[in-house]
C-alpha positions in Angstrom: -0.1 0.3 0.1 1.5 3.6 -1.0 1.4 5.9 1.6 0.0 9.5 0.4 0.5 12.9 2.8 -1.8 15.6 2.4 -0.8 18.8 3.6 -4.3 21.1 3.2 -5.6 23.2 5.7 -9.1 22.8 4.7 -10.1 19.8 6.4 -13.3 19.5 3.9 -10.6 19.7 1.2 -8.5 17.5 3.2 -10.9 14.5 4.3 -12.6 14.7 0.1 -9.1 13.6 -0.8 -8.4 11.0 2.2 -11.9 9.4 2.0 -11.5 9.3 -2.5 -8.1 7.6 -2.4 -8.3 5.6 0.2 -11.3 3.7 -1.7 -8.4 3.1 -3.7 -5.9 1.8 -1.9 -4.1 4.2 -0.7 -2.9 4.9 2.8 -3.9 8.5 3.6 -2.6 10.7 6.4 -3.5 14.6 6.9 -1.1 17.2 8.8 -2.9 19.1 11.0 0.4 20.9 13.2 1.2 23.1 9.9 4.7 24.2 12.2 5.7 20.2 11.9 5.2 19.5 8.3 8.5 17.8 7.8 8.5 16.3 11.1 5.5 14.5 10.3 6.7 13.8 6.4 9.9 11.9 8.4 7.7 10.8 10.6 5.5 9.0 7.8 7.5 8.6 5.0 5.2 8.8 2.2 5.4 7.8 -0.8 4.1 11.2 -2.5 3.1 14.4 -1.2 0.0 16.6 -1.9 1.1 20.0 -0.8 -1.7 23.3 -0.7 0.3 26.3 -1.3 -1.8 28.8 1.1 -1.0 27.0 4.5 -0.8 28.9 8.1 3.2 29.8 9.4 4.5 28.8 6.0 3.4 28.1 2.4 3.8 25.2 0.5 6.7 26.2 -1.2 8.6 26.0 1.7 7.6 22.9 3.0 8.2 21.7 -0.7 11.9 23.3 -0.5 12.3 21.4 2.9 10.8 18.3 1.9 12.9 17.7 -1.2 16.2 18.6 0.4 15.0 15.5 3.0 13.5 13.2 -0.1 12.7 12.5 -3.6 9.7 11.5 -3.2 6.7 13.2 -6.4 5.4 16.4 -4.6 2.1 17.5 -6.1 1.3 21.3 -5.3 -2.4 22.3 -4.7 -3.8 25.6 -5.5 -6.6 27.7 -6.8 -4.6 30.0 -8.7 -2.1 28.1 -10.8 -0.4 30.4 -13.6 2.4 30.0 -15.8 4.5 31.9 -13.1 3.0 29.8 -10.2 4.2 26.6 -11.8 7.6 28.0 -12.7 8.1 28.8 -8.8 6.5 25.6 -7.9 8.6 23.5 -9.8 11.6 25.5 -8.8 10.9 24.3 -5.2 10.7 21.0 -5.9 7.3 20.3 -7.2 6.5 17.4 -9.8 3.2 18.0 -10.5 -0.3 20.6 -10.2 -3.4 20.3 -9.0 -5.7 23.0 -9.6 -8.4 24.0 -7.5 -11.5 23.4 -7.8 -10.0 19.7 -9.2 -12.0 16.5 -10.1 -11.2 13.7 -8.0 -11.1 11.0 -11.1 -8.3 13.9 -12.6 -6.5 13.9 -9.0 -6.1 10.0 -8.9 -4.7 9.4 -12.6 -1.9 12.1 -11.7 -1.1 10.2 -8.4 -1.3 6.8 -10.2 1.1 8.5 -12.8 3.6 10.2 -10.4 3.9 6.2 -8.4 4.3 4.1 -11.9 6.8 6.8 -13.1 8.9 6.7 -9.7 8.5 3.5 -8.1 6.9 1.3 -11.2 6.4 0.2 -14.6 7.7 3.8 -15.8 10.6 4.0 -13.4 13.7 4.9 -15.2 15.4 1.4 -16.1 12.6 -0.6 -18.0 14.5 -3.7 -16.9 13.6 -5.1 -13.4 16.5 -4.4 -11.2 16.7 -7.1 -8.6 18.9 -7.9 -5.5 19.0 -10.7 -3.9 20.6 -12.3 -0.5 20.3 -14.8 1.5 16.0 -15.3 1.6 15.2 -11.7 1.0 14.6 -10.2 -2.8 14.4 -6.2 -3.0 13.2 -5.0 -6.1 14.7 -1.3 -7.0 11.5 -1.1 -9.3 8.4 -1.7 -7.3 9.9 -0.8 -4.1 9.6 -4.2 -2.4 11.3 -6.1 0.2 10.1 -9.9 0.0 10.7 -13.2 1.6 9.1 -16.4 0.3 6.2 -15.8 2.3 6.0 -12.0 3.3 6.2 -8.4 1.4 6.8 -4.9 2.3 6.9 -1.7 0.6 9.7 0.6 1.3 9.9 4.3 1.6 12.4 6.2 -1.2 15.3 6.3 1.5 14.7 3.3 3.1 15.3 1.6 -0.2 18.3 3.3 -1.0 19.8 2.5 2.4 19.2 -1.5 1.9 20.1 -1.3 -1.8 23.4 0.4 -0.6 23.7 -2.1 1.8 22.9 -5.3 -0.2 25.7 -3.9 -2.9 28.3 -3.4 -0.2 27.9 -7.1 1.6 30.1 -7.9 3.4 31.9 -4.8 3.4 30.9 -1.6 6.3 29.5 1.4 5.1 30.4 4.6 7.2 27.9 7.4 8.3 29.3 9.6 5.7 29.0 7.7 2.9 25.4 6.7 3.5 24.7 10.3 3.7 26.4 11.2 1.0 25.0 8.9 -1.2 21.4 9.8 0.0 21.1 13.2 1.0 22.2 15.5 -1.4 23.3 17.8 1.2 24.3 15.8 4.5 24.4 19.9 5.8 21.0 19.9 5.7 20.4 16.2 7.8 20.3 16.1 11.6 22.3 13.6 13.2 19.9 11.3 14.3 17.8 11.2 10.8 20.2 8.1 9.3 19.8 6.5 12.5 16.2 7.0 12.1 15.9 4.8 9.1 18.0 2.3 9.9 15.9 1.6 12.9 12.6 1.6 10.1 14.4 -0.6 7.8 15.4 -3.1 10.7 11.9 -3.1 11.8 10.4 -4.0 7.7 13.3 -6.8 7.2 11.8 -8.4 10.9 8.2 -8.1 10.0 9.0 -10.3 6.7 11.3 -12.7 8.6 14.9 -11.8 6.7 17.4 -13.7 7.3 19.4 -10.5 6.7 20.2 -8.2 9.8 22.1 -4.7 10.1 24.7 -4.4 12.0 26.0 -1.1 14.0 29.7 -1.1 14.0 30.5 1.6 16.6 32.3 4.8 15.4 32.1 3.8 11.9 28.7 2.7 10.1 26.8 -0.3 9.7 26.9 -3.6 7.9 24.4 -6.1 7.2 24.9 -9.7 8.2 23.1 -12.8 7.3 21.5 -15.1 10.4 20.7 -18.8 10.4 16.5 -19.3 10.3 
């Protein structure tokens, strides 16, 4: 199930989006604290963000910039005003697509489906399926799925990047600096515990699918992927 974060202060619009999109098997979360949008984003780890422009405290362009510094997940701008200059400004601040109010739900759904396919599905950059395997565990980089013979789970974009780097580096240790540089464009914007939080989430997902793989912390250096007997 793909996760969508809805950043919209008009609750009737936010709830309409949530109720409709959940009918199509999307897991939706509505932001209610508009001073903590980035914190909510990092906690929820969505696959796509629907971002209104006119928000309390900081506008949607501000939060789009903040999210783009931490993630490459698609951002869809939602606004009653979307002229050429607004679209240019949106793109410059990290937007991938635009929804103009008032909108048709079928159009919103089609745009979301298109972004999900482009980034995570059959329209992803590499047309050939990219697979990494180790032990009883397989990572499909195109569908963003990590699975074992009986279990399967969808990863966030950061979890996917972490998992692929650790798999490709096996059995070597990957330093924290290497991971930060590879996954976040500018480490200076990343808080010290951000990497740790994402490692913890990836560990939990490996456990959830009963993977034979474990992520070991090498104190003072970084992380190493290891394999255990089941």
